[in-house]
N, C-alpha and C positions, 0 to 999 in steps of 0.2 A: 138835616143835623146828623152828625155821626152817631152811629151806635157800638156803643163798648160793651163787649160780651165776656163774660169771665171764663178762664180755663183752668183746668186741674192740674194741681202742684204736684209735680214728682219730683224728689229729691235726686240730684246727680249721684251716678254710680262712682265709686271710687276707682281709680285706674292705677294698675300695677307697674312699678319702676321698671326698667330695663336691668338694672342690678339684681334686681329680686329673681328675675327671670332667669338669668345666667348661674345664679347660685343654686337653684333648682336642678338646672341639666347636669351639671358637675356631680351634684349629690347621686343623682340617679346612675350616672356613669361608674363612678367609684363603687356603688353598692354592686353593680353588674360586674364590674373587673374583679372586684373580690370575689363574689360568688364565682367565676370561672376558674380563678385560681384554687379556690376550695374545692370545685369539681375536678381540676386537673391533679392536684394533689391526693385526692381521694382516689381517683382512678389510677394513679402511680402508685399508691399504696397498695391498692388491691391486685394490681396486675403483677408487681415486682416480688422477686426472689430475694430470700434472706441468704447472702452468701459469706461464708467465712474463709480467709486465706490464712494459712498455717505454714511456717519454716522451721528447720532447727535452729536456727540464728535467734538469739533471745531479744536483737532489736531489728527490725528490718523496716524498710519504707516500701510500701506497695503503692504503685500508681496504676490506676485502671482507666485507660483511656475509652469512656463512655460518654456521650451527650447528657444522658439521665442517669445519675447515681447518687445514693446518698449514704454517707458513713454513720454508722451507730455502733459507737464502742468498739469491739473487734469483728463487727459485719457490716456489709454493704448491702444496700438495696438496688438492685440491678433487675432489668426486666430480661426476659429469656433472649439468647443470642450469643455471639461469640465477640469477646473485646480482647484487644491488646493489653498484656498486663507486663508490667516491670517492677522488679522486686530488687531491691538494693540494701546490702548490709555490711557493715565494715568487717573487712578480712576476707570477703567472698565475693565471687564473681558476679557481676550483674546478669540478672536472669530474664530474658524477655520470651514471652509464651503467648499462646493464644487461649484465651480464658472461655471454656465453653458452659454458658449458664443454660441448664435444661429446665424442664418443666416442673422439677420438684419444688417444694416450698423452702424446704430447707438443704442447703448445700455447703459442702466443706471441701475445700482443695488443699492438698497439703504439697508443696514444693521442697525439693531438696536443692540447696545451693551449693555449688562447688566452691570449696575453700581455694582462696589464692595460693600459689607457690611460697614455701617457706624458704629461709636459709640456715645455713648451717657453718658456724664458725669452728674450725678444727686447728687444735694446737697440739703439738707434739712435743716431748720433752728431748726428742733427738732431731737433729738437722744434719743434713736434709733428710726427709722420710716420703716416700712416694704414698700417695693418697688413692686409693681405689674405692669408688662406689658401685655397688651391684657389678663387679668384676671388670669395671671400665676404668682405665686409668684416668685420674682428673688432675694430677699436678702434685707440687712438692709443698710439705706444710712449712709455715703456718699458711694456711689459705680458707678463703669463705666459698663454700658452694652456694651459689646463688639459684633461685627460682626451681626449688625443688618440689617435686609432686609429692602433697600431702600422703601419708602412709608410711609403710615399712621399708627401709632400706637397708643394704648390708654394707658396712664400712671394713674395708681392710687396710692396715698401715705396714709398710714395709720399709725396712732401713738395713743397710749393710752391718753385719754382726749383731743384729737383735732377732729375736723371734718375730715372725710376724703376728701382727695383733687384730683380730677380727670381732666385730659385735654388731648387734642389730640396732638401729636407730629408728625410732619413731618420729618422723616428720609431721609437725602439727599443722604447717602452713599458716595460712591467714595472714601473709606477709611478715610474719614473725621471724627472728633471728635466733636460733639456738646455738648454745655453745658446748664444745666437746673438747675435753681436755684428756689427753692419752699419755700413760706413761709406757714405754717400751721395755720389756725384759730382755737384758743382756743375754746373748746366745755364747758367749765365752767364759773362760776361766784364765786366771794368771797362771801360767807355769815357769817356774824358775829351775834352770839348769845351771850347774856348776862342777867343774871337773877339776882333777888333778892330774897332770899339770893344766894349767888355764889355757884361753886362747885357742880353744877347740872350735871347729865349726859345726854349727848346730843345723841339722838338715831336716825338713819333714817333708816326706814325698819326694827326695831326692833334691828339692830347693833348698838353698841357702837362705837362711832367715837371720842368724846372728851368731857371734861368738861368745863363748863361756868367760865368765858367768854373765848371764842374762835372764831378764823376764819376759816371757813372750805371751801375748793373748793367743790363745787357741780356740778356735769354735768347739761346741760340744759334739762329741763322735769318738770315733776311733782314729788313730794317728799312728803312722809308722816314724819313729825318731830314730836318728843316726847321727852320731856325734865323731867327728873324723879329725885327726892330727897326723900330720906327716911323722913317720917313725913309730906310730903306735897303732893298734889293733882298733878297728871300729867298735864304738859302743851302739848297740842296736836294742830298742824297746818299742814293744807296742804298747801303747797308752790309751786309756778311755778318759776322756775330759767330759765332767758335766759341769755345766753352765753354773757359774757363781761359787763353785768348790774350788778355790786355789791350791794348788800342789808344788812342793818343791822337791826336786832331784839334786841334792847337794853332796851326795857322797859317792859321785862317779870317779873311780880310779882308773885311769887307761892304763892299758898293759903295752909294754912295747912290741912292736909289730914284728912279725917274721919276715922273710925276704917275700917280696911279691913277683909273681909271674904273670906277664900278659900273654896268652895265647891266640894268635889268629891263624886262619888256614885259607887256603884257596884249592877247593871250593869250601865255603863255611860249612859248620854244622858237623864238623867232624868229632867223633868222640875222643876224649882227653883222658888218659890214664897217667897218674903220677906216683912213682915208685908202688905201682900195682893197685892204686885205689881210684875208682873212677870218681872224676871231679866235675864233669859236666861236658858241653858241646861248645865249639869255638863259635864267636869268640868269647873269650871268658878271662877273668882274671882270679887267681888263685894264691894261697899262701905256700910257702915250701919253708922247710928247715933251713934257717941261714947258715952259711958257711958250709953247707952239705952239698954233694953233688946227687942231684935228682935225676931220674929216668924219665922221661916224658914220651909217651907213646900214643899216636895217632892213628885212629882207624876209621873207615867209612866204606859202607858197602858200594862196590864198583871202583874202589880207588885201592892202592898198594899202600899197606900200613908204613908210617914213618915214625923212627925212633931218634930221639935226640938226647943228649946230656946237657944239663945246665947246672951252675953252680952261682948263688948269689948271696951277697953279705946281708947281715942283718940291717932293717930299715931301708933297705935299697930295692930297685924293682929293674926288671928286665923284660923285654919284648920278644916274644918268638915268634916270626913269621914263616909258615911252612907250605910250600905247594906239593900237593899230592899228585900223584900220577895215577891215570885210569889203570884199572886192571881189565886187561881185554881177554875177552872169551871167543874162540872160533864157534861160529852159528853157520849150518849148513842151509843152503836156500834150494829147494827144487821147486821150479816156477813153469807154469804153461799157461799161456805160450811164453816161450823162452826170451821173447823180445821185450816182454813187459818191464817196466821201469820200477826201480826199488827207491823206497823214501824212507830214511831213518830219522823219525822226529821231525818230519817234514823237509827234510834236506835229501837230494838226490845223491844216490851213491852209485859205485859200479861195482860188480862182483870180480873178484879174483879166483877164477875157476868156479866154483861153486859155493865157497865160504866167504864170510866177512867177520872179521874180528871187531866185536862191539864190546863197549864197556859193560861192567857187570851191575849196571843198574836197569830198570825199567827202560825198555826201548819201544816206542811207538812205530810200528812197521806199516807202510802202506804199499801195496803193489798195484800199478795203473797201467792201462793200456787203451788209447782211444777205442771207441767202440765196445768196451767191456765194463762191467761193473768194479769198482774199486774193491780191493781185498785189503781189510784192517784188522790189525790184531796186536797185541802188546805181548813181549816177552821179557823176563828178567834173567839173562844169560847168568849161570853159575860155574865157578871153575871147577872142572873134574867131571861134570855132568854133560853128556852128549845132547845136543839140541839140534832140530832141524825145524825149519818152516816150509811146509808143504802148501802151496796155494795154486789152485786152478781157477782162473778167472771166468766168469760166466758174462756170456756177451748179453747185450742190452737187448737184443731181440730175444734171447732165450729168457732172460729175467721177465721180460714183458709177455712172453708166452706162459710163464709159471704163473703169474698174477692173473692172468685173464679168467674171468668168471664163466663158467658155462651158462649161467642163466642171469640176466640182469633184469632189474626193474626200474622202469621209467618214472619221472616225478608225476605221471598223471595215473600210476599203477600198473600199467602193462607190464607183463612178463615177458621177456625176448630171449629165445634160446639161441645159442651160437652154432653155427654150422661151417664145417670145413667142406665145401662142395667138391665135385669132379665133373667129369665129362657126361653129357647126356644128350639125347636125341630128342628135340621136341616135335610136335606135329603128330600125325598119325598117317599109316598106310593107306594109300587110295582104295584097298579091299576092306577096310575096315567098316562095318555097317554104321551108319549115322554120320560119317565123316564128310566135312564142309571143304569147300575149296580154299578157305583161309588157312587151313591146318596142314600146309606144306612141311615136309620133314626138314629140319634144320639140325646140324651138329654144332653143339656149344660145348665151351670149357669153362667152367667158373673157377677162377683161380683166387680170388679175393674171398677170404672167410667173411660171413657176413651173420647178424643176429637178425631174426624174424619173429614178429609177434607170436606167441603161442595161441592167443584168441585175437577175434576181431575186435575194433575199437568199438566201446558201447557208448550208449547214450550220456550216461554219467560221466565219462571221461571225456568225451567231446564236448559237454557242456561245461568243463573245465576252461574250456577255449573260449567257447561261443555259447554263453549261458543262456542266450534266449532260442537256442535251436530246438525245433520240435520236429521230430520224425512223422508225426502223426499217426494214421490208422488206415486201415484197409478193410472195406466191408465191414465196419463195426469192430473190427478187431484192433486193438492198440498195437502200436509199433514203437511207442515212446517210454516203455518201462525202462529203469535204469540200466539193468544187465541185459536188456535187448541190444542187438548190434545197432550202431549208428546207420541211419540211411537217408535217403532224401537230401544228399550232400553233392554238390558238384565235385570235378576233380580239383579245382582251385583249392575249394574249401579243405580237403584232405591234404593237398600239399602245405597248406597255410598251416594247419593243425601240426603237420610234422615240422614246420619251422618254429613255431610256438613252443613246442615240446624240447626243441634244440636249445632255444633262448633260455628255458627254465633250468637247463644244466650246463650253461656257458659253453655249449658245443657250436662249432663252426655251421651257421644254415647251410642244408643242402640247396636249396631253392632261393634263386635271386628273384626278388619282386620290385617291379618298377610300376608306378602308377596303379599300385594296388593289384597287378596283374604278374603272375608268376611268368616271367621271360625265360630263363634258361636253369640249368642246375649245374652245380660245382661237383663232378665225380670225386675229386679229392678230399671233400668236406667229410667230417666225422659226425655231422649230426643225424637227426631222424629223417626218414625218406618213406615214399611208397617202395615196396619191391619191385626190382624189374620183372619184366615178364619171364625172362629165363630162370630168374631166382624162383620165381612162384610155381613155373612148371617143375624144376628140380626138386622142389619141397614137396610138391603134391604127388609127383609121379614115379621118382626114381626110388628104386628097392637097394641097389648095390652099385659099385663100380662098373660091373659087367654089363649095365645099360639094360637091366631088367625094369620094366616099366608097368605102373600099374593102368588099367583101363579105366575103372570105376573108383570112386573114393572109398568103397567100402572092401576093397582088398582083393588078393588073387584068388580065393577061395570062391569069389562069386563074380569074377572080373567079368565074365559072359553071360551073367545071370540076372535075370529080374523076376521079381521087384527085390529092392534091397534088403540086407539081413536086418535083423533087430538091432536096435541103437545105432544104426549106421549113419544116420543124417536126418536132418529137417528137409523134406522135399515135398513137392506138391502131392499130396495124398488126399484119400477119400473124404478128409473133414473139410478140404477145401473145394470139393468137386462142386458145390452149388455157385462158385464165384469164379472158377480158374477153368480154362478151356481144355488143357491136358493134365490129366492127374495120372499117379501110378495105380493101377488096379490091385485091389487086395493089399493095400499097404496103408498104414496109418502110424505115424510117427508121433501124434499125441500133439502136435501144435497145427493150428490151422495157417498162422502166418511165424514170423520170426519168433525162434525160440531163445531162452538166456544164451548167452556165449558159453561153451564148454557144456552143453548140456548132453552131448553124446560121446562115443569112444572117440579118441584120438586116433591119427594116422599114423602111418609106420615111421614118421618122423616126430611123434609126440605133439602134433600141432592139431587143433581143433577146428573143425567147419571148414576144413579145406574145400569140402562139398556140400551143399546146401546151406541153410540159414540166409545168408545174403552172398550175392557175387561180390566181386572185389574189384575195385578200380588198381591198377598197377602203373607203375611209372611211364613206360612206353607209349609214344604216339602210335595209333594204330596204321599198319601198313601189311600188305600182302606181298610175300618174296616168294620167288619160285624156289624150287626145292634145290639143294646144293649138296655137294660132298665136302667142300671147305669147312674148316671148323672156325665158328667165331668165339673170341676169348673175351668173356665177361660183357655180353652185348647189352646195350641200354635202349636200343631201339632208335627210330629217325630222330633226326634233330629237331623236326617241325612237323606239324600236321594239323587236322581239323578235329579228329576223334582221338580218344585214348582208349588203350585196350582194356577191356574188362575181362576178368577170368574167373573160372568156378560157377558152380549151379547154384540156384537159390531155392527158397522155400516155394517160388513161383514155378519152378521147372520140373516138368514131369516127363519128358520124352528122352529116349535113349540118346539122341543127338545132344542134349543139353545136359545130361549127367554125365557123359564122358569128361575124364579130366583134361583130354585134348581139346575141348570145346574153347573157341575164341569168339568173345563179342566184342563190341564196341559201343561207345556213347560218348555224347558232349554235353548231356544233360543230366540232372540228378534222377533216381527212380526209387521207388518205395522198397526195392529189394536189391539195393546196391548200397554198399558200404565200402570199408578198406580196413587194411591192417597195416602196421608200421615195421620198417626194417632199418638198418643202419649197418654200415661196414665196421668191421673190426678195427681197421686201420687204414 
């Protein structure tokens, strides 16, 4: 049989519905969102800065382009950073700026808005009237000046017959229109003229205005009034008109006119005397006593006087035209050369014997002949006084020679002395101690005057042409000081320096340069050049035209003696014995290497360093010629060659051979003891 066991009773647990569960979730989410918002707001309030924006405009709209901002009354809460800001106000231009919010808690930004342009309506009581604003004409009134910049402007109004009106106007701007009404002040007065008899012509400054009686508007100021009527004398008066003050001249009584005489002459400008009284110069109009015979006399310097008789009835006029004959005066001319041409007032004339009959007025005289300088003078022949023109023309060459300067200065600063050379013998006798085989004797004659540099070209002068040139040094002694002679230059650079110097003075270059190489030279050019060997030898050795020559640079007193005299030049002396092979015993000139140019006594021609300091390039190509008895005229050396002649001793020379003035050397490369001096032909 079945067994029934008891079980414990447990009441069932209540089950939550789905709606209850959903409501609980929403409540929790809402509370969480609110909490997040409160946290965000708290964070924003704590991290934001208080910003105040101000302008001069009473009402302005401010727009700040920021993702997070809060407007509180006149302030904004903004986080630190830069924001675009736009400010608008009625009557002002929109302002767009960047607002830089910094780290300070309270910040104020003041912005000035630019007012919009304004407008000005101008009305003038006179039409037409010109309107000027700030001295620029704008147009004719009435008119409105639009889009005027705010601020102070100067207005000027001008109208014919009125005083100009000027005033300052303050333009408010802000797109507002202002009105300006202007009344101009008249610049004239009414002047009335009445005459007895009437219908006389009124002229102001010889301009006809009206017939009397008449009232005329005249501008303020002084006026010359003339009233004319045929048969009556002119009425004249200077009047002063004050604007607004009307005046009347009503008691003008015209007097009957005298007879009128018009006088003209050929030539004009003759003096006129009527009945012994001077009345002026022709052409003129004058009154004479009517019905009476008047004596009219005309005179003018250089012309014969003319006398006329004239009679004119009252109120009538007569024209007198008189041709005057020139008054001729004999003037003697003594002219050399006798075939020179004579011009009087630029017109050629021919002498009759030795005299010319000239009018007794100023005469401009010119004596001319080809190849001569014109002679110009002015004379005024006077009757009864003997006059003579003595003119000896000067040839153009003579004038040129008179204007020649004995010493000139180049653009680089070198002084050159003018020489008129003569014949000389170059070279040395075979019996002369130290003579070399290339010193054959040559007879030369220099006919062309030439300028020769008093000093050798210095480093400073050469660097005007070639700024980077460095002469260098020798054995620790500088050769590069400004006043030392330039060295370490080849012949080409010396020739190019001469051409450059010619260009500075607009002279014709002596050397022709092709592909940056000196090719040929032009002996007709007036530009700078290197001296020819013949010129150098003449300037260094010649004493006089008797062919007396120097052997050494230091002169005749020691020409066969060694050592050189005191202050005679810069040669290889005892101070250079440790680095030069041949030096002059018992001699010290004070300089181991090159000295400043002009440090020693000049030679017999006034030239410095023709011996010593640096040897010198000359123009000629090097060649050895056999002795000749023929005379060469202005020789310039061979037309081509490999080497160029070098003349003169240097600071590195100390032997008798090298110190002699007839010593000839040659080179094709620069040397530390080789420089140059410049020359040029006179013509």
